[in-house]
C-alpha positions in Angstrom: 0.0 0.0 0.0 2.8 2.4 0.9 4.4 1.7 -2.5 1.1 2.4 -4.3 0.6 5.7 -2.4 4.2 6.7 -3.1 3.8 6.0 -6.9 0.5 7.9 -7.0 2.2 10.9 -5.3 5.1 10.8 -7.7 2.7 10.7 -10.7 0.8 13.7 -9.4 4.1 15.6 -8.9 5.4 14.6 -12.3 2.1 15.8 -13.9 2.4 19.1 -12.0 6.0 19.7 -13.0 5.2 18.8 -16.6 2.2 21.2 -16.7 4.2 24.1 -15.4 7.4 23.6 -17.5 7.9 26.9 -19.5 7.2 26.5 -23.1 9.7 26.9 -25.9 7.2 26.5 -28.7 3.7 27.8 -29.2 0.5 26.7 -30.9 1.7 27.6 -34.4 4.1 24.7 -34.2 2.6 22.3 -31.6 -1.2 22.8 -32.0 -1.3 22.3 -28.2 -2.7 24.7 -25.5 -2.8 24.6 -21.7 -6.0 24.1 -19.9 -4.9 25.9 -16.8 -8.2 25.4 -15.0 -7.8 21.6 -15.3 -4.1 21.7 -14.3 -5.2 23.6 -11.1 -7.7 21.0 -10.1 -11.0 21.9 -11.8 -12.9 19.1 -13.5 -13.0 19.2 -17.3 -16.8 19.0 -17.5 -17.0 21.7 -14.9 -14.7 23.9 -17.0 -16.6 23.3 -20.2 -19.9 24.2 -18.5 -18.4 27.4 -17.0 -17.0 28.5 -20.3 -20.4 28.0 -21.9 -22.0 29.9 -19.1 -19.7 32.9 -19.5 -20.2 32.8 -23.3 -24.0 32.9 -22.7 -23.7 35.8 -20.3 -22.2 37.9 -23.2 -24.3 36.6 -26.1 -27.6 35.2 -24.8 -28.2 35.9 -21.1 -30.3 38.7 -19.4 -27.2 41.0 -19.4 -26.2 40.1 -23.0 -24.5 42.7 -25.2 -25.1 40.9 -28.5 -28.3 41.7 -30.3 -29.7 40.3 -33.6 -31.3 42.5 -36.3 -33.6 40.8 -38.8 -32.5 37.6 -40.5 -28.9 38.4 -41.1 -27.4 41.2 -39.0 -26.2 41.5 -35.4 -24.2 43.9 -33.2 -22.5 44.1 -29.9 -23.2 47.2 -27.9 -21.3 49.1 -25.2 -24.5 49.3 -23.2 -23.4 52.0 -20.8 -22.4 54.3 -23.8 -25.3 53.4 -26.0 -23.2 52.6 -29.1 -21.6 49.8 -31.1 -17.8 50.0 -31.4 -15.3 48.4 -33.7 -13.6 47.1 -30.6 -16.6 45.1 -29.5 -17.7 44.1 -33.0 -14.3 42.7 -33.9 -13.9 41.1 -30.5 -17.2 39.4 -31.0 -16.1 38.1 -34.3 -12.9 36.6 -32.8 -14.9 35.0 -30.1 -17.4 33.6 -32.6 -14.8 32.0 -34.8 -12.9 30.6 -31.9 -16.2 29.0 -30.5 -17.3 28.0 -34.0 -20.4 30.1 -33.9 -20.7 30.9 -37.6 -24.1 32.6 -37.5 -23.0 35.1 -34.9 -19.8 35.7 -36.8 -21.6 36.3 -40.1 -24.2 38.6 -38.5 -21.5 40.8 -36.8 -19.5 41.0 -40.0 -22.5 42.0 -42.2 -23.4 44.7 -39.7 -19.8 46.0 -39.5 -19.5 46.1 -43.3 -22.9 47.7 -43.8 -22.7 50.5 -41.2 -19.1 50.9 -40.1 -16.8 50.2 -43.1 -16.1 53.0 -45.5 -16.7 51.8 -49.1 -15.1 54.8 -50.8 -13.1 58.0 -50.3 -9.9 58.5 -48.4 -11.0 56.1 -45.6 -12.0 53.3 -47.9 -11.7 49.9 -46.2 -11.4 51.5 -42.7 -14.2 51.3 -40.1 -15.9 54.1 -38.2 -15.0 53.3 -34.6 -18.4 54.2 -33.1 -22.0 53.9 -34.4 -25.4 54.3 -32.8 -27.1 50.9 -32.5 -29.3 51.9 -35.5 -26.1 52.1 -37.6 -25.8 55.9 -37.7 -22.1 56.9 -37.3 -21.0 58.8 -34.3 -17.6 59.4 -35.9 -15.9 58.6 -39.2 -12.4 57.9 -37.9 -11.0 54.5 -37.1 -9.4 53.0 -34.0 -6.6 50.8 -35.1 -7.3 47.8 -32.9 -10.6 47.2 -34.6 -8.9 46.7 -38.0 -6.3 44.5 -36.3 -9.1 42.1 -35.0 -11.3 42.3 -38.1 -8.4 41.1 -40.3 -7.3 38.3 -38.0 -10.8 37.0 -37.3 -11.6 37.1 -41.0 -8.5 35.0 -41.9 -9.5 32.5 -39.2 -13.0 32.4 -40.6 -11.6 31.6 -44.0 -9.4 28.9 -42.5 -12.3 27.4 -40.5 -15.3 27.6 -42.8 -13.9 28.3 -46.2 -15.0 31.1 -48.5 -17.9 29.5 -50.3 -20.7 29.8 -47.7 -21.9 33.3 -48.7 -19.0 35.4 -47.5 -15.5 35.3 -49.0 -13.7 35.9 -45.7 -10.2 35.9 -47.1 -11.1 38.4 -49.8 -12.6 40.7 -47.2 -9.4 40.5 -45.1 -7.2 41.1 -48.1 -9.3 44.2 -49.0 -8.7 45.7 -45.5 -5.0 44.8 -45.7 -4.7 46.6 -49.1 -6.6 49.7 -47.7 -4.4 50.1 -44.6 -1.3 50.6 -46.7 0.0 54.3 -46.5 -2.0 56.6 -48.7 -2.5 60.3 -49.1 -5.5 62.2 -47.8 -6.5 65.8 -47.1 -7.6 66.2 -43.5 -10.9 67.9 -42.6 -10.9 70.7 -39.9 -10.5 69.2 -36.4 -10.5 65.8 -37.9 -7.6 64.3 -35.9 -7.6 61.7 -33.2 -9.7 59.4 -35.3 -13.0 60.9 -34.1 -12.2 60.2 -30.5 -12.1 64.0 -29.8 -9.5 65.6 -27.6 -6.3 66.7 -29.3 -7.5 67.4 -32.8 -5.2 67.5 -35.8 -6.8 70.1 -38.1 -3.9 72.5 -37.6 -1.9 70.5 -40.1 -2.4 71.7 -43.6 -2.2 70.1 -47.0 -2.1 66.4 -48.0 -1.0 63.9 -45.4 -0.4 60.2 -45.2 -2.9 57.8 -43.6 -1.6 54.5 -42.2 -2.5 51.8 -39.7 1.1 50.7 -39.3 3.7 53.5 -38.9 6.0 53.1 -41.9 9.2 54.0 -40.0 8.8 52.1 -36.8 6.5 49.3 -38.1 4.3 49.8 -35.0 0.5 50.1 -34.9 -0.9 53.6 -34.6 -3.5 54.7 -32.0 -5.6 55.9 -34.9 -4.6 55.8 -38.6 -4.9 59.5 -39.2 -4.4 62.9 -37.7 -2.6 63.3 -34.3 -3.4 59.7 -33.4 -1.0 58.2 -35.8 1.9 59.9 -34.1 1.8 57.5 -31.1 0.6 54.0 -30.1 -1.4 52.1 -27.6 0.4 49.2 -25.9 -2.9 47.2 -25.7 -3.0 47.2 -29.5 0.2 45.1 -29.7 -0.5 41.5 -30.4 2.5 40.3 -32.4 1.1 36.8 -33.1 -1.7 38.4 -35.1 0.9 39.6 -37.6 2.2 36.1 -37.9 -1.3 34.9 -38.8 -1.3 37.5 -41.6 2.1 36.4 -42.7 1.1 32.7 -42.9 -2.4 32.9 -44.4 -3.4 36.3 -45.7 -1.7 35.6 -49.1 -1.4 39.3 -49.7 2.3 39.3 -50.7 3.4 41.1 -47.6 4.6 38.2 -45.4 8.0 39.8 -44.8 6.4 43.0 -43.6 4.1 41.3 -41.2 6.8 39.2 -39.7 8.9 42.4 -39.2 5.9 44.1 -37.6 5.6 41.1 -35.2 9.3 41.4 -34.2 9.1 45.2 -33.8 6.0 44.9 -31.6 7.7 42.5 -29.2 10.7 44.9 -29.0 8.3 47.8 -28.2 6.6 45.9 -25.4 9.9 45.5 -23.6 10.3 49.3 -23.7 6.9 50.4 -22.6 6.5 48.3 -19.5 7.7 49.3 -16.1 10.6 47.2 -14.9 9.4 47.0 -11.3 5.6 46.6 -11.5 4.9 45.2 -15.0 2.4 48.1 -15.6 2.2 50.2 -18.7 0.7 53.4 -19.8 -2.6 53.6 -21.7 -0.8 55.3 -24.6 2.8 56.1 -25.3 5.3 57.2 -27.9 6.7 54.8 -30.4 9.9 54.5 -28.4 7.9 53.5 -25.3 8.3 56.8 -23.5 5.6 58.8 -21.8 3.1 60.9 -23.8 3.6 64.7 -23.7 0.6 67.0 -23.5 0.4 68.7 -26.9 -0.1 72.5 -27.2 -2.1 73.7 -30.1 -2.4 77.3 -31.3 -4.9 79.3 -29.2 -4.3 77.3 -26.0 -3.6 79.6 -23.0 -0.1 79.8 -21.5 0.5 78.0 -18.2 1.0 80.4 -15.3 4.6 80.8 -14.4 5.7 78.4 -11.6 2.7 76.1 -12.1 3.6 72.4 -12.4 2.6 70.9 -15.7 -0.7 69.1 -15.7 -0.2 65.3 -15.5 -1.3 63.5 -18.6 -3.6 60.7 -17.4 -3.0 58.8 -20.6 0.4 57.9 -19.0 -1.4 55.8 -16.4 -2.3 52.1 -16.4 -6.1 52.1 -16.9 -8.9 50.6 -19.0 -7.0 49.9 -22.3 -4.0 48.8 -20.3 -5.9 45.9 -18.8 -5.6 44.1 -22.1 -1.8 44.0 -22.2 -1.3 40.9 -19.8 -3.8 38.9 -21.8 -2.3 40.0 -25.2 1.2 39.0 -24.1 -0.2 35.7 -22.9 -1.7 35.2 -26.3 1.6 35.8 -28.0 3.2 33.3 -25.6 0.5 30.7 -26.3 0.6 31.0 -30.1 4.2 31.9 -31.0 6.4 31.8 -27.8 9.2 33.6 -29.7 9.7 35.8 -26.6 8.8 33.1 -24.1 11.4 33.8 -21.4 10.7 37.5 -21.2 7.0 36.9 -21.3 7.1 34.5 -18.4 9.1 37.0 -16.4 6.6 39.7 -17.3 3.6 37.6 -16.3 5.1 36.8 -12.9 6.2 40.5 -12.5 2.7 42.0 -12.9 1.1 39.2 -10.8 3.7 39.9 -8.1 2.8 43.6 -8.0 -1.0 42.9 -8.0 -0.4 40.2 -5.3 1.3 42.8 -3.1 -1.9 44.9 -3.5 -4.1 41.9 -2.6 -5.5 39.4 -5.1 -9.0 40.4 -4.2 -8.3 44.1 -3.6 -6.1 45.5 -6.4 -7.7 48.4 -8.3 -8.1 49.0 -12.0 -6.0 52.2 -12.4 -2.4 52.9 -11.3 0.5 55.0 -12.4 3.0 52.7 -14.0 5.3 52.9 -10.9 2.4 51.4 -8.9 1.3 54.5 -7.0 -2.4 55.5 -7.1 -3.5 58.3 -9.4 -4.9 61.5 -8.1 -8.6 62.0 -8.5 -8.2 64.2 -11.5 -6.2 61.5 -13.3 -8.8 58.8 -12.8 -10.6 58.0 -16.0 -14.3 57.9 -15.6 -16.6 55.2 -17.0 -20.4 55.1 -17.2 -20.6 58.5 -15.4 -18.5 57.3 -12.4 -15.0 58.4 -11.6 -13.8 55.8 -9.1 -11.1 53.2 -8.6 -12.6 49.7 -8.5 -11.6 46.0 -8.3 -13.0 45.4 -11.8 -13.6 41.9 -13.1 -12.2 42.9 -16.5 -8.8 43.5 -15.0 -9.2 40.5 -12.7 -9.7 38.4 -15.8 -6.7 39.6 -17.7 -4.5 39.3 -14.7 -5.6 35.7 -14.3 -5.0 35.1 -18.0 -1.4 35.9 -17.5 -1.2 32.6 -15.5 -0.8 30.9 -18.9 2.8 32.2 -18.9 3.6 31.8 -15.3 5.1 29.0 -13.2 4.9 30.5 -9.7 2.3 29.3 -7.2 0.6 32.7 -6.9 -1.0 32.1 -10.3 -3.5 29.7 -8.8 -4.9 32.4 -6.5 -5.5 34.7 -9.5 -7.2 31.8 -11.4 -9.4 30.8 -8.4 -10.4 34.4 -7.8 -11.5 34.8 -11.4 -13.4 31.5 -11.2 -15.3 32.5 -8.1 -15.8 36.2 -8.8 -19.4 37.2 -9.8 -20.0 39.6 -12.7 -22.6 41.8 -11.1 -23.3 45.4 -10.3 -21.3 47.3 -7.7 -23.0 48.7 -4.6 -23.3 52.1 -6.3 -25.0 50.6 -9.3 -22.1 50.7 -11.8 -22.1 47.6 -14.1 -20.2 47.0 -17.3 -21.7 44.1 -19.2 -19.7 45.0 -22.3 -16.0 45.6 -21.6 -15.8 43.6 -18.4 -17.9 40.9 -19.9 -15.8 40.5 -23.1 -12.5 40.5 -21.3 -13.9 37.9 -18.8 -14.9 35.7 -21.7 -11.5 36.0 -23.4 -9.8 35.1 -20.1 -11.9 31.9 -19.7 -11.1 31.0 -23.3 -7.4 31.4 -22.6 -7.4 29.5 -19.3 -9.4 26.6 -20.7 -7.2 26.2 -23.8 -9.9 27.4 -26.2 -8.3 30.5 -27.6 -6.3 29.0 -30.5 -4.5 29.5 -33.8 -7.0 28.3 -36.4 -5.0 27.0 -39.4 -6.6 26.2 -42.8 -9.1 23.4 -42.3 -8.1 20.0 -43.5 -11.8 19.2 -44.4 -12.9 16.8 -47.1 -16.3 16.3 -48.6 -17.7 13.0 -50.1 -20.9 12.7 -52.0 -23.3 9.9 -52.5 -26.1 11.1 -54.7 -27.8 13.9 -52.9 -26.0 13.1 -49.6 -22.8 14.9 -48.6 -20.5 13.9 -45.8 -17.8 16.3 -44.4 -14.9 15.1 -42.3 -12.3 17.3 -40.6 -9.0 15.7 -40.4 -7.5 18.5 -38.3 -10.2 18.3 -35.6 -10.0 14.8 -34.2 -11.0 13.3 -37.6 -14.6 14.1 -36.7 -17.4 13.8 -39.2 -18.7 17.4 -39.0 -21.7 17.2 -41.3 -24.1 14.8 -43.1 -26.5 16.5 -45.4 -29.3 15.4 -47.7 -29.3 18.3 -50.2 -29.3 21.3 -47.8 -30.8 19.5 -44.8 -28.4 18.7 -42.0 -28.8 15.7 -39.6 -25.7 16.0 -37.4 -25.8 18.6 -34.6 -23.9 21.8 -35.4 -24.3 23.2 -31.9 -20.7 24.0 -30.8 -20.3 23.0 -27.2 -16.6 23.3 -26.6 -16.0 19.5 -26.9 -19.3 18.1 -28.1 -20.2 18.3 -31.8 -20.1 16.2 -34.9 -19.5 12.5 -35.0 -16.4 11.1 -33.2 -14.8 7.8 -32.2 -13.5 6.6 -28.9 -12.1 3.4 -27.4 -14.2 1.4 -24.9 -14.5 1.0 -22.0 -14.6 4.6 -20.9 -13.2 3.6 -17.4 -9.8 3.2 -19.2 -9.6 6.9 -19.7 -12.5 8.5 -17.8 -13.0 12.1 -19.0 -12.1 14.1 -21.1 -11.9 12.0 -24.2 -8.4 11.0 -25.3 -7.0 14.1 -27.1 -5.2 12.2 -29.8 -8.4 10.4 -30.8 -11.0 13.2 -30.3 -9.3 16.5 -30.8 -5.9 16.5 -32.3 -5.1 16.3 -36.1 -5.2 13.0 -38.0 -2.8 12.3 -40.9 -4.4 11.9 -44.3 -3.1 8.6 -45.8 -5.4 8.5 -48.9 -8.0 10.8 -50.3 -10.2 10.9 -53.4 -13.8 11.9 -54.2 -15.1 8.5 -52.9 -12.5 7.5 -50.4 -10.6 8.9 -47.5 -8.2 7.2 -45.0 -6.9 9.0 -41.9 -4.9 7.9 -38.8 -4.5 9.5 -35.4 -1.3 9.9 -33.4 -0.5 7.3 -30.9 -2.2 7.9 -27.5 0.6 8.4 -25.0 -1.9 7.3 -22.3 -3.2 4.1 -24.0 -0.5 3.2 -26.6 -3.3 2.8 -29.2 -3.7 4.4 -32.6 -7.0 5.0 -34.4 -7.7 4.7 -38.1 -10.8 5.8 -40.1 -11.4 4.6 -43.7 -14.6 6.0 -45.4 -15.8 4.9 -48.8 -19.1 5.2 -50.8 -20.8 1.9 -51.7 -22.2 2.5 -55.3 -24.7 -0.3 -54.9 -26.9 1.2 -52.1 -25.3 4.7 -51.6 -24.1 3.9 -48.1 -21.1 5.6 -46.5 -19.0 2.7 -45.3 -16.9 3.7 -42.3 -14.3 1.2 -41.2 -12.6 2.1 -37.9 -9.4 0.4 -36.8 -7.6 0.3 -33.4 -4.0 -0.7 -33.4 -2.0 -1.7 -30.3 1.3 0.3 -30.5 2.4 -0.8 -27.1 4.5 -3.7 -25.8 1.8 -5.4 -23.8 -1.6 -7.0 -24.9 -4.6 -4.6 -24.6 -8.3 -5.3 -24.4 -10.4 -2.7 -26.2 -13.6 -2.2 -28.1 -14.5 0.3 -30.8 -17.1 3.0 -30.0 -18.8 5.5 -32.4 -20.6 8.6 -31.1 -22.8 10.7 -33.4 -24.4 13.9 -32.1 -27.8 15.0 -33.3 -30.1 17.8 -32.1 -32.7 17.4 -29.3 -35.5 19.2 -31.1 -38.4 16.8 -31.6 -36.7 13.8 -33.4 -37.3 10.1 -32.9 -34.7 7.5 -31.9 -35.5 3.8 -32.4 -33.9 0.4 -32.7 -34.8 -3.3 -32.2 -34.3 -4.4 -28.6 -36.4 -5.8 -25.7 -37.9 -3.0 -23.7 -37.0 -4.7 -20.5 -33.3 -4.9 -21.5 -32.9 -1.1 -21.7 -31.0 0.0 -18.6 -31.3 1.9 -16.3 -35.1 1.1 -16.6 -37.3 4.2 -16.8 -34.5 6.7 -17.2 -35.8 7.6 -20.7 -39.3 7.1 -21.8 -38.9 4.3 -24.4 -42.0 2.5 -25.7 -42.2 -0.8 -27.5 -44.3 -0.7 -30.7 -44.3 -2.3 -34.2 -41.3 -4.5 -33.6 -38.9 -1.7 -32.2 -38.4 0.5 -29.2 -39.0 4.2 -29.6 -37.9 7.3 -27.8 -39.0 10.9 -28.5 -36.4 13.0 -26.7 -37.6 15.1 -23.8 -35.9 17.8 -21.7 -34.4 17.3 -18.2 -32.1 19.1 -15.9 -29.7 16.2 -15.8 -27.6 14.2 -18.2 -29.0 10.7 -19.0 -27.6 7.6 -20.7 -29.0 4.1 -21.4 -27.5 0.8 -22.5 -29.3 -1.7 -24.7 -28.6 -5.0 -26.5 -29.8 -4.3 -30.0 -30.0 -6.1 -33.3 -27.2 -4.4 -35.3 -28.9 -1.1 -36.2 -29.8 2.3 -34.8 -32.0 4.9 -36.4 -33.0 8.6 -36.0 -35.8 10.4 -37.8 -36.3 14.2 -37.7 -37.4 17.0 -40.0 -37.8 15.0 -43.1 -34.7 12.9 -42.8 -34.0 9.3 -41.7 -30.5 8.3 -40.5 -29.8 4.6 -40.2 -26.6 3.1 -38.9 -25.9 -0.6 -39.5 -23.2 -2.6 -37.6 -22.4 -6.1 -36.3 -25.0 -7.5 -33.9 -23.2 -8.4 -30.7 -24.0 -11.2 -28.2 -24.8 -9.9 -24.7 -21.3 -11.1 -23.6 -19.3 -9.3 -26.3 -19.4 -5.6 -25.3 -16.7 -4.1 -22.9 -17.6 -4.2 -19.2 -20.4 -1.8 -18.3 -20.9 -0.9 -21.9 -23.3 -2.0 -24.6 -23.9 -2.5 -28.3 -26.3 0.5 -28.4 -26.2 3.5 -26.1 -28.2 6.8 -26.1 -26.9 9.8 -24.2 -29.1 12.9 -23.7 -27.4 16.1 -22.6 -29.2 18.1 -20.0 -31.6 20.8 -21.3 -32.5 20.6 -25.0 -29.0 20.7 -26.4 -27.8 17.5 -28.1 -28.1 13.8 -28.1 -25.5 11.1 -28.8 -26.3 8.0 -30.8 -23.7 5.5 -29.8 -22.8 2.0 -31.0 -19.9 -0.3 -30.0 -18.1 -3.3 -31.3 -16.8 -6.4 -29.6 -14.3 -6.2 -26.7 -11.1 -7.7 -28.2 -7.6 -8.6 -26.9 -5.0 -7.0 -29.2 -1.4 -8.3 -29.1 1.4 -5.8 -29.7 1.2 -4.5 -33.3 -2.2 -6.2 -33.8 -5.1 -4.3 -35.2 -8.9 -4.7 -35.1 -11.4 -3.4 -37.6 -15.0 -2.5 -37.2 -17.4 -1.3 -39.8 -20.5 0.9 -39.6 -22.7 1.7 -42.6 -24.4 5.1 -42.7 -27.6 5.7 -44.7 -29.3 9.1 -44.9 -32.7 9.2 -46.7 -35.6 11.6 -47.2 -38.6 10.7 -45.1 -41.7 12.9 -45.6 -44.0 11.3 -43.1 -44.2 12.5 -39.5 -41.4 11.4 -37.1 -43.6 9.0 -35.1 -43.5 5.3 -34.3 -45.0 3.3 -37.3 -44.9 0.0 -39.0 -43.9 1.9 -42.2 -40.7 3.1 -40.6 -39.8 -0.4 -39.4 -40.5 -1.8 -42.8 -38.3 0.9 -44.4 -35.5 0.0 -41.9 -35.8 -3.7 -42.7 -35.3 -3.1 -46.4 -32.1 -1.2 -45.6 -30.5 -3.5 -43.0 -31.6 -6.9 -44.4 
């Protein structure tokens, strides 16, 4: 017993040391991301549920900031300021593409293009930074971070969804990239500062250059015109975004974008305080403090009076984003990893000295508190607060850190409620978006999205789509334009996947090499694809998927293989999991009603030679096992999906598993149609194969138990 306890302790310690070893390569190279929450003891299912909850708070909850307009548009509003901003619109697009929420992404882009983007004139391709929620522009000028996010999220959308679904995402990104190149314009009176107001730039006469990226320093401007292009904002610096442009924009400027990434990393070293890790809201291109400009007509300062302090030199709202942006560059690129880790621990050390649950949201870069006149107001309040937006970005910095203090920041974010302060101040918009970004970072769901390795196969009017880069999942099965597989993008639960059985061998979450990581394409044609997974380091098994079209009956023939790559025999069974929607369909198969276990958990009925279940809603997850007769069917919205596989004897499935399983996720979210093959002993280097035939047919009658449905099934599976 002592030996077992010692070995368990050593395994835990080894896992902890491995998890916190500083990275030398980022997601561009490895495709791997830390789930800091899980590393710190939170359960994977709990983390997934929390991420979905935080997402819903922003997009669907009672305090949401996302609103749909008609059939095709949507916007994100800074509620407290009654407007829509390029900041929020582009953030929303990045979140949507990361979470695979295509409808939200497309709605936000259409609204942005219709109301915000200039289609002609000197500002062509740029976006008005603020509009009323009816689309009327509050200002014509741009804020450079909006363009930064618009371009990157559009490239990711192109990589993820392609360019033939109604929006040519890559062409839209390339158009903006072309338009942000330096060009001449004649400024209008008091036009400067990008429409933000304040300094103005109309005192400059004659043609001037407009540019998002300063041509000399290769650094992003605060605004791409007027006075605002003479300085920068540290929170606009996300070097890895430029690497995305260099890799996949295909605009002929890869060398420029890689140079911009390198210059941006150099700049961040200069603008951050060496002792505290804090930075100013805005600064000069060399990282030095902003100087208050003096324009013609401004009164002279009385002799002996100290210069008025420029509050833009303080750490405040924009500055909150810097820890999270540096964390993103660490996660994706890691080209400045050692400095980034030191930075993450430096800023957390300073905030820790202030109190993890007490630090405020505005400081001078040296860590002293600003005077009242320097505090930037928000929502009509001028007050220092312990804001959840800054709590979120400070916790996100934990992705870079190896010191133990990080857990306290992560725990504090997890437990902190996003709710109004005692004086009534509440920011659903900025605080909410940064909180969501932080949960994406810390759960490993803020990722580089490379071009999808997706393949389509057709059998008559039926199209199957498989994504080799995403766990080899079957993402879609359509009859003409009707989809049968659930497209609801829970962080881990979508499409049709394949696991090894029994589940007790790996518990949860599913084995990453089988369910999430890329598969290698071995063969591919219009009617055939063969892909293989990496070897699971945990199980020493490798998965293969071979899909062909049978010309005789139009079936998609899917042959799964499991190979033992280890040195010891392994017992294992194949297990296919296909997600469909819980929206009024009908599940049925041939089995004795009394053999469905646990009895009564789902309302199955025996009728016409089959057992039938019309999914209902519950507040808990439910799952049943059954000994079927080699087929499983689902009927919904004019479609009939039939899956045919080997009929198992009751003794053949893996322990505590079954030939047929149905899992219903709580609420009305999704259902899993599951089937398993025989539990088999594999010698080293031995491989098993298991085949499932998929049929998708039109079915115009109601999705109700009937002898006609059973008769149709019998003609298919005979």
